[in-house]
N, C-alpha and C positions, 0 to 999 in steps of 0.2 A: 382021293387022288384026282378025282374029277374037279373038285373045288380048287385044288392047286393049279390045275391046268387052266381053269377058268380065270383064276387070278393072274396067271402069267400072261394070259391073253389081254387082260385089261391093265397092264402095268403102264403102258404108254399113256393111256387116258388119265390114269391116276397121277402120274408125274406131271402131265400137262396141266391137270387141274390144280396141283399143288403150286406149280409155277404161277398159274393165273392168280391163285389166292395170294401168293407172296407179293405179286405186282400190285394187286389191289390194296394189300396191307401197307406196302411202301407208299402208295399214292395217298392213302388216308392217314398215314402216320402223323404228318404236320397238323392236320385238322384235329385229330384226336388229342395230340400233345397240347395244342392251344386250348382245346376244350377242357382237358384235364387241368391245365394250368389255371384257366379261368375259374373252374369250379373250386380248385384248391384255394385260390386267392380270395374268392367270395366267402368260402367257409371259414378260412382263417380270420378274415376281417370281421365276419359275424361273431366268431368266437372271441376275438379281441375286444370288440365293442361290448359284447355281453360281460366280459371280465372287467373292463373299465367301468361299465355301468354298475357292476357289483361293488367294485372298490369305491366308486363315488358314493354309492348308497351307504357303504360301511363308514366312510370318512364323515359323511353328513350325519349319520347317527351318532358317531363318537363326539363330533363337534357339538351337536345338539345337546347331548347329555352333559358334556363338560361345561358348555356355556350356561346351561340351565343350573348346574351346580354352583358355578361362580356367581351367577345372577342372584340365586337364593341366598348365597353366603354374603354378598355385598349388601343385599337388601336387608338381611338381618342386622349387619353392622350399622347401616344407615338408619334403620329403625331404632336400634339401641341408642345411637348418638342423638337422634331426634328426640327420643323420650327423655334422655339425660338433659339435653339442652332445655326442653320444655319444663322439666322439673326444676332445673337450676334457675330459669327465669321466674318461675312461679315462687320459689323460695326467696329469691332476691327481691321480688316485688313485695312479698310478705314481710321480709326483714326491713325493707325501706319504709313500709307502713308503720311497723313497730318503732323504728328509730324516729320517724317523724312525730309520732304521738309522744314518745318519751322525751325528745328534745323540746317539743312544744311545752310539755308539762314542766320540765326542768327549767326552761327559760322563763316561763311565766311565774314560776314559784321562787326561783333563787336569783336569776340574773336581771330580769326586767319586771320585778314586782313593783306595781304602781305605788303601793303604800310605803314599802321600804324605800323606794326611790324618793318619794315625797319627804319622808323623814330625813333621809340623807341630805337632800337639798336644803331643807330647813336648818339642819345642824351645820351644814356648810356655810349657809348664809350668816348664821350667828357667829361662827368662827371667823369668817371674813371680816365681819364688823369689829370683832375683838382685835384681830391682827391689824386692821386699818387704824383703830384707835391707838394701839401700841406703836405702830409706825409713825403716826402723827405726833405722838408724844416724844418719840425718839428724835424725829426731825426737829421738833421745837427745841429739844435740849441741845441738839447739834447746832442749830441756828443761834441759840443763846450763847453757847460756848464760842462760836465763831465771832459773834458780835462782841463778846467780851474780849477775845483776843485782838480784834481789830481796834477796840477802844484802848486796850493797854498799849498796843503798838503805836496808835496815834498819840497817846499820852507820852509814851517814851520818846517819840519823835519830837513832840513839842518841848519836853523837858530838855532834850539834847539841844534843840534850837535855842532855848532860853539860856542854857549854860554857855553855849558858844557866843551869844549876844548879850551876855550879862552886863557889858559895858554900856548898854543903851538904857539902863534903868535910870529913874529920876533920882536926883540928889536934893539936898536941902537948898542948895543955891540955884542949880539949873534943873528945870524939869526935863524929863525925857520926851522922846518923840511920841511915845504911847500914853503920855500923861498931859493931855491938852488942858490948858487953864479954862477953856470954855465948857468943859464937862463938869457935871456936878460931882462925879467920883471917877477915880482912875479906871481905865479899861482892864479887861481880863488879862491881856498880855503884860500890862504893867505889874499886875499882881503876881503873875507867873514869874516875871523877871526878879521880883523881890524875893520870892520864895525859893528860887533855885540857887544853887551854888556854882561858882565859876569852875571851869575845867582846870585840872591840875597841870602845871607846867612840868616838863621833864627836868629832873635834877641833873646837874652837871657832874659828870664822872671824872674823877681825878685820873691823871695819866700814870699813876703809880701802879696800876693793875698790870698783871703779867700780859705778855704778848701772845696772841693766838693767831696762827696763820689762816684760820677759817674766816676771819673778818675780811671785809672787802679791801681795806687798805691797812697799812701798818700803824697808823696813828689812832685808830679806833680801838676802844676797849673791848674786851671779851665779854659777850653777853652771859649773864649768870644763868638765866633760864631761857631755853630755846622755845620758840613758839610751837604750839601744838601742830603736829603733822596730821592733816586730814586722812581719813581712811581711804577715800577715793581720790586718787591723784589725777589731775587734769593734764593731759599732754603726754608725750612720749618721754617720761623721765624715769630714771633708775631709782632704786631703793636708796633712801638717804644713808642707810648703814653701809651699803656697798660703796657709795661715794666717799663716806668718811674713812672706810678702810683703805680705799684707793689713795686718799690724800696722805694718810699716815702709814703707808706701806713701808717695809724696811728697805734698806739699800740693796739694789740689784746690780752687782757689778757685771761687766761683760765677761765673756769666756776668756778673752785675752788677759784681763785683769785677774780673774780668779785662778788661772792656771799658773803653776810655778814656772819660773823662767828657765830652769834647768830640767824640766820634766822629760824632755826628749833624751838627754844624756842619761838620766836615771833609769828610764825604761830600757835603753840599750844595755846598760850595765846589768840590770836585773835579768834581762833575757840571756845575756852571755853567761851569767852565773848558773842559770837554769840549764843551759846547754852543757856546761861543764859537769854538772851534777848527773845528768842523764847519760853522758857519754861513757863508753867502755873502751879502755885502752887495749893494746895488742896483747900484753901479758895476761890480762884478765880473760881475754877471748880464748887464748891458747889453753889456759888452765880449765876453762869451762868446757872446751871441746874434749880434752883428755878425760875429764871427769865423766862426761856423757858416754865416751867409748868404754870406760871401765864398767859403768853401770849396765850397759846394754850389750854385754858379751853374749855370744851364741852358746846356749846351753840347751840340753834336752828339755822337752816340755814338762816332764815330771819333776825336774830339778830346778825349774825356774822359781825364784822367789819374788820376781817383780810383779807388782799388782797389774791386773789386766786394764789396759787403757783402750776404751772402745774407739772404733773408727770415727773419723770426722763426719762422714756422711750418715752415721747412725747415732751419733751422740747428741743430736739436737732434735727437739720436738717440732721444729719448723722445717725439716727437710734437709737436703744436702747442703753442706758447707763447702766453700772453695778450699782447695788444697793450700796449705801454708798459713792458715789462720792461727793455728795453735802454736807454731814454732817460729815463723818468719815475720809475723806482724805483731807490732807492739802498740797497744792502745794505752794512751795516757789521758786521764781525765783532766781537762784544763781547769786550773784553779784561778778564777778571776777575783782578784782582791779589790780592784777599783773599776768602776765603769769607764768605758772608752770615752775620751773627751778629745774633740778636734781642736786644732789650733788655728782655725781660720778666723779672720776678723769678723766681728758681729755686723749685722745689718742695722743701720741706724733707724730705719722705718719700724722695725720690730721693737726696738727699745722704747719708742714713743707710744706704744700701745697702751691705752687706758691712762695716759698721762696728760691729756689735753683738756682738763677741766679748768674752768676759770676760778679764781679765788673768791672767797666770801660767800659761796653758795653751798649750803649743806644739804 
């Protein structure tokens, strides 16, 4: 009980002390808050830096391991390719050496063999001499033949001249111009004139032979044998056979002359008769209509005896047909007995086509 009394006596001091402590706490609250905030920020920054450093160390380790793996892998590939290229170059060099040795051996033995080449050249020289001799012989033969032809041509020319000038030879009474009395013997031309025969004169042809319009004029006779036609024609000339056929072509009357004078009237009369044959008179038309009505009376389908006539648009394999083709349209095949001929006067310029050749030329 005494303790309670003592405490009640000290209540005011305790309350005052609590108020003082409260005021001190309120006064120091900002400083403590800032101090706590600063401590927390430093701690969190330190923790974050430690964590980031840990992450960087982990990433560095992973990258180091991965890059080491890729480097070793690429190095192996590069090493394998380098070894392959080195072996390939080595084998190629060895193959080149083998080919070089073999080609040298083959060339020296078969292609550029000195002794075989020498034998070939010697044989070629002998063959060339033989060919040169044969060519020289052939050239001599050709020259001899050409000289012979020239001599024959000159002799023929001299014989022709002698035959043309046969009247210049010497006679018993008068010496010729080539037989001088001052010479010991006649000249060669005089001897040639004596040995040649004069040219034959053309015989006169009697006028009793038949007339031929191929001659140049009417008073000349018809030649028995035509001159030979050369194979190669000089100039823009037609074939002689075409010209001969054109000369002796049959008579070509004009359309006015070849057509009958009464052809128009005959055609009209024939057309009129054809129209009368194709026409139907009234009595025939009436009988035809009555017959059709009797045939197509209405009867039940089971009692009809008329054959089925398919529809127009289904009876053709080419599609729909227009209505009226089967009953209202009549098709008549025209019968052309003679070709159509016009009655206009002919053109004189066309009648003179291929008729402008001169006479006497075959």
